[in-house]
C-alpha positions, 0 to 999 in steps of 0.5 A: 096320567099319574090317576090310572091303574098301572099306577095302582099295580106299580105300587102294588107290585112293590107290595107284592114284591116284598116291600111294606108301605113305607118302602113301597111309597118312598121308591115310588117317589124317589124314582119319579124325582130322579125321572124328573130331571130328564123329564124337565131337561128335555122339555126345554127343546120343546118349549123354546123351539116348539118342535115335537119328539120326533124333530127333536131327535134329528139333531142327534141322530140324523134327519132319517135316524131320528126314526130309529129312537121315535120306533123304539119309543113307539114300540113301548107304547104299543106295549102299554096299549096292550097293558091297558086293553088286557086291563080293560078285557079282563074287567069285562071278562069278570063282569061276565063271570059273575053271572056265568061262573063256568067262564072264570076258570084257569088257563091251562095251556101255553099261552097262559090265556083262557078263551073267555079271556082272549074273547073279552080282550078282543071285545075290549080291543075292538071297542078302542080300534073303533075309537081309533077309526072314528077319531079321538073327538068321539070320545072327548067326555070320557078324556075329560072324566077318566081322572075323576072316575079313577080316583073316585074308583081308587077311593071306593077300594081304599074306603072298602080296605079300611072298613074291612081290614080294621083301620089304617092302623093293621094296614100300615103295620104290615111287615116288609118281607126283608125285615129280620125273621121274614121271609126274604131277610136281608134281600131288601137291596136286591130288590130295592135296585131293579125296582127303583130302576123299574119306577124310572122306567114307568115315566121313562117313554114320557121323559123322552117325548115330553117335547109333543107337550111342552111345545105348548107351554108359555115359559120354561118356568111353566113347564119346570113348575108344572112337572115338578108339581105335578109328578112325584106328589101325584104319583106318590098320593095315588100309589098310596091307595094301590099300596094301601089296598094290597096291603089290606088284602093280606089281612083280610084275606091272608095272601096279596092281591096285587091287580085291582080286577081281582081285588074287585071281584071280592066284592059281594054286591054284584050291582057294586061290582058291575058298575066299578068294573064298567067305570074302570073300563071307561076311564081305561079306554079314555087313557088308553087312547090318549096315552099309548095311541096317540104317539105311536100312530104319529110315530108310525105316520112319520116313517112314510106320512104318505103311505101311513095315516094317523089312523092306519098308525093307530090300528098298527099300534093295536095289532102290536098290542096284542102280538106282545101277549101283555097278559103274560107280562101282568101274570105277577109282580116280578114280570112287571117289574123285572121284565116289562119295565126293566126291560124297555128302560135299557132301551130308553135310557141311552136315548135320553142320555144321547138327547141330552148330551147333544143338546145341553153340553154339545149343542148348548141349547142352540139348534137350527130351527129350519135345518131340522126340517131340511134332507140337505141341511146341518143334521143331514150327517151321512145320508140322513143317518147319524153314525155318532147318535146310532153307534152310541145307542147300540154300544149303550144297550149292549151291556144290559142285553145278556141280563135281559135275555137271562130274565127272559130265559133265552139264556140260562142264568147260570150261563150269564156272568153275576156282573151282567145281571147287576148292570140289567137291574140298573139298566136305565142308568147304565144306558144313559151313562154309557150313551152320553159319554160315548156320544160325546166322545163320538161328536169329538171325532166326527166334525159337525157337518156344514149346511148346504144351501137350499137352492133358489127357485130357478137355480 
């Protein structure tokens, strides 16, 4: 999952924001090192009790209230589905533009997208919907080759950058825009804080629903070592490709090109361009279905199992992905980090704080497994809803809300106190900490309900 186009763009967005290669790699590595902690902690319950994420949430949020964090996580996954679909659709659009240059014009409308781009997006979206209809097994072979395809594509771009830029020396010697005498001199820490939070936000979704995967681990040692060895190092290595290629574009073309599909269009050989774009489409399709459809489809189905099937849940994911207009999230590096990654980290950080506070501090890693599946058991709380969990979630989201609304221009920035903009830059950290403390305080005030015995047949 580390080898994907959003990982490349995560790294390239930092270069686009002004960092040099070492600053970008350190920021990504540090962010992944931090998010590794909640990822390992939340994975514990999955391995120990064999439960998926929605069931894990019931201990803190109630058997019905667990739908709230599950839906928030699903909403973010829908956004990622839209982003990956846009990447695949844009690759198709740029292949067509090679043969029909008139299709490559810029958008001049409020939606920020041309008709050919939207048609290409819908075409690739339709392929995704068809796979959902047929079932994931229909692309099993693609799931097995997607990582090698993306790694090969990344290495091809790296080799191209190495040759065109005159080696790694010039690439790695590109200055930071925050250095003395550069355009953004003295502004490094102002960019680093939200960038680091954005790096954490990149994996914030998986740090919550990791029980969906860790439930299959044979031991705690396996899940800890697997994640500790696999995440930070792999992310840093694949991100280096994005960093190096993006830095090279500044040398080759005199401007920073952060979108890999835009870089590929610079290839002069049409055959190479088409093969590379098709490989990107195939790998993106497989990544999208595996990473951004399965989990939200299950979450939507969990809402009403008798009415919403996995297939229908997948279709809902696809529709929401369109409504979120992913092309606007990827319009520039700033929107990718400050609007998308930072924005949803303000939602997911508090959920992580509540889950870890509940499982490790309040319950001391002890869950009543049968009660997690009972509507009248220990986790019924108030009609199935945990006031402590949902209240802590709402309170922890509020501090970052003004900064987010100012970032998306719902509020004027001059009308928002600077402290709220600073809080937004640390949205995941603030939300996690506030939720952790408020939840435990609420649990001290609200006694744990006693289990109601399930009536025996005939009584």
